[in-house]
C-alpha positions as CSV (number, residue, x, y, z in Angstrom):
1,X,-37.2,-7.4,-94.9
2,X,-37.1,-4.7,-97.4
3,X,-33.4,-3.7,-98.5
4,X,-32.5,-1.0,-100.8
5,X,-29.4,-1.3,-103.1
6,X,-27.8,1.6,-104.8
7,X,-24.6,2.5,-106.4
8,X,-22.5,5.2,-108.4
9,X,-24.6,8.0,-106.7
10,X,-21.4,10.5,-107.7
11,X,-22.0,13.2,-105.0
12,X,-25.7,13.1,-105.2
13,X,-28.7,11.9,-103.8
14,X,-31.7,12.4,-105.9
15,X,-35.1,13.4,-104.0
16,X,-36.7,10.3,-105.8
17,X,-34.1,8.3,-104.4
18,X,-35.6,9.0,-100.9
19,X,-39.0,7.7,-102.1
20,X,-37.4,4.6,-104.2
21,X,-36.1,3.7,-100.4
22,X,-38.9,4.2,-98.2
23,X,-39.7,1.4,-96.0
24,X,-36.3,-0.1,-96.4
25,X,-34.7,-1.5,-93.4
26,X,-31.1,-1.3,-94.9
27,X,-29.2,0.1,-97.8
28,X,-26.4,-1.5,-99.5
29,X,-24.3,0.9,-101.4
30,X,-21.6,-0.5,-103.8
31,X,-19.4,2.8,-103.9
32,X,-18.8,5.7,-106.0
33,X,-20.6,8.2,-103.6
34,X,-17.6,10.6,-103.7
35,X,-18.6,12.5,-100.6
36,X,-19.6,11.6,-96.9
37,X,-22.4,13.6,-96.9
38,X,-24.2,11.1,-99.4
39,X,-23.9,8.5,-96.9
40,X,-24.9,10.8,-94.0
41,X,-28.0,11.2,-96.2
42,X,-28.6,7.5,-97.0
43,X,-28.2,6.9,-93.3
44,X,-31.3,9.0,-92.7
45,X,-33.2,6.6,-94.6
46,X,-31.6,3.2,-93.3
47,X,-28.8,1.7,-91.8
48,X,-26.1,1.5,-94.6
49,X,-23.3,-1.0,-95.5
50,X,-21.3,0.5,-98.3
51,X,-17.8,0.0,-100.0
52,X,-15.2,2.3,-101.8
53,X,-15.6,2.8,-105.6
54,X,-12.9,4.0,-107.6
55,X,-13.9,7.5,-107.1
56,X,-13.9,7.2,-103.2
57,X,-10.2,7.6,-102.4
58,X,-11.1,10.3,-99.7
59,X,-13.4,8.2,-97.7
60,X,-12.4,5.5,-95.5
61,X,-14.5,2.7,-96.8
62,X,-13.7,-0.9,-96.9
63,X,-12.8,-2.4,-100.8
64,X,-15.2,-5.2,-100.2
65,X,-17.8,-6.4,-97.4
66,X,-19.2,-9.9,-96.9
67,X,-22.3,-9.3,-94.7
68,X,-25.5,-11.4,-93.8
69,X,-29.0,-9.6,-93.9
70,X,-31.9,-11.7,-93.0
71,X,-30.2,-14.9,-93.4
72,X,-28.9,-13.9,-97.0
73,X,-25.2,-13.5,-97.3
74,X,-24.0,-10.8,-99.9
75,X,-21.0,-10.3,-101.2
76,X,-20.4,-6.2,-101.8
77,X,-17.6,-4.9,-104.4
78,X,-17.4,-1.9,-106.7
79,X,-15.9,-3.0,-109.6
80,X,-17.1,-6.5,-111.4
81,X,-13.5,-7.4,-112.4
82,X,-12.5,-7.3,-108.6
83,X,-15.3,-9.9,-107.8
84,X,-13.3,-12.8,-108.5
85,X,-14.9,-16.1,-107.3
86,X,-17.3,-15.7,-104.3
87,X,-17.1,-18.4,-101.4
88,X,-19.4,-21.0,-101.9
89,X,-21.5,-19.4,-98.9
90,X,-22.4,-16.3,-100.5
91,X,-25.9,-16.0,-102.0
92,X,-25.8,-12.7,-103.6
93,X,-23.1,-10.6,-105.1
94,X,-23.6,-6.7,-105.6
95,X,-21.6,-4.6,-107.7
96,X,-21.6,-1.2,-109.3
97,X,-19.2,0.6,-111.7
98,X,-20.9,-0.3,-114.9
99,X,-23.9,1.9,-114.3
100,X,-25.9,-0.5,-116.1
101,X,-28.2,-2.3,-114.1
102,X,-27.8,-6.3,-114.0
103,X,-29.9,-9.1,-112.2
104,X,-28.1,-12.5,-113.2
105,X,-28.0,-15.7,-111.9
106,X,-24.9,-18.0,-112.2
107,X,-25.0,-21.4,-110.4
108,X,-26.4,-20.8,-107.2
109,X,-25.2,-17.0,-107.0
110,X,-27.2,-13.9,-108.0
111,X,-25.2,-11.3,-109.2
112,X,-27.1,-7.5,-108.8
113,X,-26.1,-3.9,-110.0
114,X,-28.3,-1.5,-109.3
115,X,-27.3,1.1,-112.3
116,X,-26.5,4.5,-111.3
117,X,-28.7,7.1,-109.9
118,X,-27.1,9.9,-111.5
119,X,-25.0,8.9,-114.8
120,X,-27.0,5.9,-116.2
121,X,-25.0,4.5,-119.1
122,X,-26.3,2.0,-121.9
123,X,-29.7,3.7,-122.4
124,X,-30.8,2.5,-118.9
125,X,-32.5,5.1,-116.6
126,X,-31.2,6.6,-113.5
127,X,-32.0,3.5,-111.2
128,X,-31.7,1.5,-107.7
129,X,-33.0,-1.7,-106.7
130,X,-35.2,-3.0,-103.9
131,X,-35.4,-6.5,-102.7
132,X,-37.3,-8.6,-100.5
133,X,-35.9,-10.9,-98.0
134,X,-38.0,-13.4,-95.6
135,X,-36.9,-16.8,-93.9
136,X,-33.3,-16.3,-95.1
137,X,-34.2,-16.0,-98.7
138,X,-34.0,-13.7,-101.5
139,X,-37.6,-13.5,-102.5
140,X,-37.9,-10.8,-104.9
141,X,-35.7,-8.1,-106.3
142,X,-37.1,-5.2,-108.3
143,X,-35.3,-2.6,-110.5
144,X,-36.5,1.0,-109.4
145,X,-36.0,3.4,-112.2
146,X,-35.7,7.2,-110.9
147,X,-36.9,10.3,-113.3
148,X,-34.3,12.3,-114.9
149,X,-33.1,14.9,-112.5
150,X,-31.1,18.3,-113.2
151,X,-28.1,18.0,-110.9
152,X,-26.2,21.4,-112.0
153,X,-23.1,20.1,-111.1
154,X,-21.8,18.5,-114.1
């Protein structure tokens, strides 16, 4: 099973994101979409599980979500400082907010941040992640760098 992981879209779904997420069966979004239309557009690619970011005050999204996809348990939250200590039964923590990609394992928990599709920081490119899951295991995570695009709104 292939899943897409996105965060910090800030009102825009770049066309290149559609290509990057092609073939995904699920999408995890770690917040800061700002507009419901962004969620609708992502939903046209694959079913989405999303949380609220610090800029999503007008959207009715949960602060955090724990979900199991393909036998892998994910804890999803926007800001890394809101992670706290995940339960022992969490395999992967997905967060956003920093706009800088992260793939780090601490103990038995993998921490993923896909960066930002629209406003990267720290010298990173616009990005998202894809992950492969099989037999209840996270097999592979890849950072997908997206081309710079003109947004026209900022």
